[in-house]
N, C-alpha and C positions, 0 to 999 in steps of 0.2 A: 694891636691885636689879629688874631689869627684867624679868617673867616673862611670857611668851606664851603664847598658846593652842596646845594640845600638850604643854607642859613638863610633866614629870612631876618632883616634888618628894617626895624621902625625908624622913620626918619621925622621929627617934626616940621611942619612947613604953616604959614600960615593959611593955608586952606584945609589944615587938619595933617593926620599923619600919613606918611607916603609910606610904602612897604617895597622894600626891593628883594629880590633872590638872587644870590650868589650863584651864577651857575657854571664857571669854572675858573682854577688858576692855571695859570701860566707861566714857567720858569721864568720869564724874562721881561713878563709884563704886570702889572695891576690886575685885582679881580676884574671878571667881568661880570657883572650885575645886569639884571631884568627889572626894570621898574613896572611892579604891579598896577592894576589900573585902581583909579579913584582916589581918592582923599577920604580920611576916616576919623569922624569925632571918638569914636572909640576904638579901641583893638577890635577885630574880628574873633571870632569865636574859633572860626577853622581855617587856616593857613593853608591847609591840602586843597581846600575851596578855592582858595583866592590865588594860588599857584597854577590853578589849572587853568586860568582865565587869560586871556592874550597880553603881552605884553605891551607896554605904552610905548618903550622903547630898550634899547640895548645899548650898554657904553663899558668902557675901560676906565675903572675908576680907583684910588689907591683909598678904598672903602675903610678897611680895617686903620689904616695911617690916620685918616680923618676923625675915625670914632676916639682912636687913642690921642688924638694930639689937641682931642674936645673943636676941631673946624665946623662941625655939625651937631647938632642935637640928636644923637641917635644911638641907637642899642640894639643888640643882637635879641629877638625876641622868641625865636622857634627856629624850626627847622620843616623844610616838604619835601616832597618828591618830585625833580624836576620832571615836567611832562616829557615822556619820550622823545618827540619831534624836536625837542631843543639839547637834546643828550649829548650831540656831536658839538666840538666847539664850531662856533658860529664864523662865518665867512663876513669879512671885513672889506670895505673898500678904500681907495684911496686915488685920488687925482694927479696923473702925472703931468706937470705943464709943460707949455712949449715956452719958447722966448718972449711970445705977446703974451702970455698967462693965461691962454686958453688951453682948454684939457685935451691933451694929445692923446692920452687913454688911459684905460685904470686898471690899477693893481688892484688884485683879488687876492686876500690873505687867509688863510683858513688856520691859521696858527701853527701853521709849518713850513709850507710852501707858497709861492706867490705864482698866479697866473695873471694874464691880461686879458683885457677886451679892448676895442675901440671904441666902442659906445655900450652903455647899458640899456641892458632890456626891461621890461617891467618887473622882472623878479630881482633881480641886481640893483635897482634902483634905490630899492627900500633897505640895501644891507645896511649897518651902520657902520660909520667912518672908522677907518683906521689912526685910533689918535686917542690918546692919556686924556682923558677930562678931566680939566681942573676942578675942585672943589665948588668954587666958587660958579663955574659955567654949568655944573651938575644941578645946583640947588637952584638956579634959576630956569634952569629946563622943566625941575620939578614943578616950580611955579606956574 
């Protein structure tokens, strides 16, 4: 299933329906999604209002494929504008480890290029990890 930026997907969870918004597509990675806040007993009336809320977390996830292959109970239910502050491709972080397993430095990836920092500051410590999250891991994190 092809999903586009702005698409809203409803995912059934034990705690109620969760909603995610596709924010970006990348040529070599799956969809970038943001999890919208709350779990809902019924579908919200205004996805635009929900989409203006702060994200619970951001992940790269093969969401369209997971829906197509019925790996999760989910469906596209609408679209909403992506908030202006989220229009740029998000920066992801990835630890680079030394031989002892400690973090030597961090790669910061903006969808095109890499930068590195030796330590994360308050802003970069909250960046999502550069990983393709499995469907199972994503569903556990939703719960």
